[in-house]
N, C-alpha and C positions, 0 to 999 in steps of 0.2 A: 348425837352425831357426830362420828370421827371425821379425823382432817380429811380423809380419801373418800368420804362420799359427797355425794351432791345433793344439796338442796333444792328439788323439785319444784316446790312452791316458789322459788324465788324466780322472778321473770326475767333477771338479766342471765341466771343458767339457760332458760329455753332460747334466749336470744344468741347466747353462744354456740350453744349446739346447733342452731338452723344456720347459722354463719360459718359452721365448719363445713357443713353439707356441699358448701360452693365450691370449695377449697379440694382439688384433686389432688394428692402431692405423690402418686404413685408416678414413677420414671420407666419410661420404656427403657430396655437394654440398652440401644444406640445411645440415648441420652444421659445415660449412668455413665458409660464408657466414655463420652465427649467430657463429662465433668471432670471426671478423673482425672483424663488427660490435661486439661486444664490447670487442676490442683495440683499436679507434680511439675508442669512446665513452670508454675508462677515463680519459683524460687530463684530459676535459674535464669528467668527475665529480669528479676530485679538484681540478681548479681552481675549481670551484663548492663545493666542502665548505671550500675555504681562503677563499673570499671570505664563505661564512656563517659563518665562523668571526671572520672580520675585523668584519663586521658585526654578530655578537653581543655582542662586546666592544665594540664603540662605543655600545651601546644598554645597556650593564652588564650582560649576561647573561652573565657570566663563567663560571658552572657548567656551561652548556650548551655555551657555548665551548671550554671543557676536557674535555668529553665527549667532541666533536666531533674534538679534537686529539686523543685519546687512539685515536680512531678511526681517524685516519691513521697514527698512530705503530704500530701494531698491521699497519695496510699497508704499513709501510717507507717510506711518501711523506711524512713529517713534515721529515726532513731536506734533500729536495728542495725547491728554489726554481722 
């Protein structure tokens, strides 16, 4: 059997095939458009949050800046520039 073939005698493969029937991964056009819009807006929001952190630090609101920095860290965006 090659790498691309599925062993139909393996019960795990039957379980996986049955489980995949439960997922409908098709998106209607409106949902797809909304996801693309959110994806395209995400970098702008991260950039605005970074600017807000810098502005807060400049005016001495260190605690609020730290809270926002923590939010960036939770999103995995803190280390990016």
